[in-house]
C-alpha positions in Angstrom: -25.4 -139.3 0.2 -29.0 -137.3 0.7 -28.2 -136.0 -2.7 -28.7 -139.4 -4.6 -31.6 -140.4 -2.5 -33.4 -137.0 -2.9 -32.5 -137.9 -6.8 -34.4 -141.2 -6.8 -37.7 -139.2 -6.9 -36.4 -137.0 -9.5 -39.0 -137.1 -13.0 -35.9 -137.6 -15.0 -35.1 -141.0 -16.0 -31.4 -140.4 -16.3 -30.7 -138.8 -12.6 -32.7 -141.6 -11.3 -30.6 -143.9 -13.0 -27.4 -142.4 -12.0 -28.5 -141.8 -8.4 -29.2 -145.5 -8.3 -26.4 -146.4 -9.3 -24.2 -144.3 -7.1 -26.0 -145.7 -4.1 -25.7 -149.4 -5.3 -21.8 -148.9 -5.5 -21.6 -147.3 -1.7 -23.3 -150.6 -0.9 -23.7 -151.0 2.7 -23.7 -147.5 3.7 -26.2 -146.7 1.7 -28.7 -149.4 2.8 -30.0 -147.4 5.9 -30.9 -144.5 3.6 -32.5 -146.6 1.0 -34.3 -148.3 3.7 -35.8 -145.1 5.0 -36.9 -144.4 1.3 -39.3 -147.3 1.5 -42.0 -146.0 3.4 -41.6 -142.8 0.7 -45.3 -141.7 -0.2 -44.2 -141.7 -3.6 -44.4 -145.0 -5.3 -41.3 -144.4 -7.5 -39.1 -143.3 -4.9 -40.0 -147.0 -3.4 -39.9 -148.7 -6.3 -36.1 -147.4 -7.0 -35.1 -147.9 -3.2 -36.3 -151.8 -3.4 -34.4 -152.1 -6.7 -30.8 -150.5 -5.4 -31.4 -152.4 -1.8 -32.0 -155.6 -4.1 -28.7 -155.0 -6.3 -26.7 -153.9 -3.3 -27.5 -157.5 -2.6 -26.6 -157.7 0.9 -27.8 -159.5 4.3 -28.6 -155.9 5.8 -30.3 -154.8 2.7 -32.9 -158.1 3.4 -33.6 -156.7 7.0 -34.5 -153.6 5.2 -36.6 -154.8 2.4 -39.0 -156.9 4.5 -40.9 -154.0 5.0 -41.5 -153.5 1.3 -43.3 -157.0 1.3 -46.1 -155.5 2.6 -45.9 -151.8 0.3 -49.4 -151.3 -1.5 -47.6 -151.3 -4.8 -47.4 -154.3 -6.4 -44.5 -153.4 -8.3 -42.4 -152.6 -5.0 -43.5 -155.8 -3.4 -42.4 -157.5 -6.7 -38.7 -155.9 -6.3 -38.2 -156.4 -2.8 -39.3 -160.2 -3.4 -36.6 -160.3 -6.4 -34.2 -158.6 -4.0 -34.9 -161.6 -1.9 -33.6 -164.1 -4.1 -31.0 -161.9 -5.5 -29.4 -161.8 -1.9 -30.2 -165.4 -1.3 -29.7 -167.6 1.7 -29.4 -164.5 3.6 -32.4 -163.2 2.9 -34.6 -166.2 4.2 -33.9 -165.0 8.2 -35.6 -161.9 7.5 -38.7 -163.5 5.2 -39.7 -165.6 7.6 -39.3 -163.5 10.4 -41.7 -160.9 8.1 -44.0 -163.7 7.9 -44.2 -164.5 11.5 -45.0 -161.1 12.1 -47.3 -160.1 9.0 -49.0 -163.7 8.2 -52.5 -161.7 8.4 -51.5 -159.4 5.6 -52.4 -161.0 2.3 -49.7 -159.2 0.3 -46.9 -160.4 2.8 -48.2 -163.8 2.1 -48.2 -163.4 -1.9 -44.8 -161.7 -2.0 -43.5 -164.8 0.4 -44.9 -167.6 -1.5 -43.3 -165.8 -4.6 -39.8 -165.7 -3.0 -39.9 -168.9 -1.4 -40.3 -170.8 -4.2 -36.9 -169.8 -5.4 -35.5 -171.2 -2.5 -37.2 -174.6 -2.9 -34.1 -176.9 -3.9 -32.5 -179.7 -2.2 -30.5 -177.7 0.3 -34.1 -175.4 1.3 -36.4 -178.3 0.8 -37.5 -179.7 3.9 -37.3 -176.1 5.6 -39.1 -174.1 3.1 -41.9 -177.1 1.8 -44.3 -176.9 4.8 -44.4 -172.9 4.8 -45.4 -173.3 1.1 -48.2 -175.4 2.3 -49.4 -173.3 5.0 -49.6 -170.5 2.3 -51.8 -172.1 0.1 -55.4 -171.0 -0.3 -57.8 -173.0 1.7 -55.2 -173.4 4.3 -56.2 -171.7 8.0 -54.2 -168.4 8.0 -53.1 -169.5 11.7 -50.8 -172.2 10.1 -48.6 -169.3 8.6 -46.4 -168.4 11.6 -46.6 -171.3 12.9 -45.0 -172.9 9.9 -42.2 -170.1 9.2 -41.2 -170.5 12.9 -40.4 -174.0 12.6 -38.9 -173.3 9.5 -36.8 -170.4 11.0 -35.8 -172.5 14.0 -34.4 -175.0 11.3 -32.9 -172.5 9.4 -31.1 -171.4 12.5 -30.0 -175.1 13.4 -28.9 -175.8 9.9 -26.8 -172.6 10.1 -25.2 -173.6 13.5 -24.2 -176.8 12.1 -22.5 -175.2 8.8 -20.5 -172.5 11.0 -19.4 -176.0 13.1 -18.2 -177.6 10.2 -16.2 -175.1 9.2 -14.6 -174.9 12.2 
């Protein structure tokens, strides 16, 4: 797997594409290695790692993608955000945790705003809408971690309720 991880940094497009496909096929096994690549000094390596994690589409991939929401590269942040959207409901917990932890980061707030709009559906509206309100310009930054924390608690309560209904 180290070979494919290293190949993501190749200058050759075909080599990068083949490495990306191989890592995505490995799924959860590749998540840890890809998460480590999100700290690479090379933007294109971080970009490829974020893309692969989003395509793997597993909850553990969302945990790794959270740090990419604060990447200096807009492209990496955008891919991380799209990855969260692809992963779906399982991405909300790591996203909200990242907002609580890094609400002082403009990059995290912008990426979270983009991502949360995708979850503003009937199922999540009452949970997500207050967080989006806290993320609006002109709102005190201190409101963001509080709203994210409240949403996280509501989301966990909803998940517990749904799991009880399945029993």
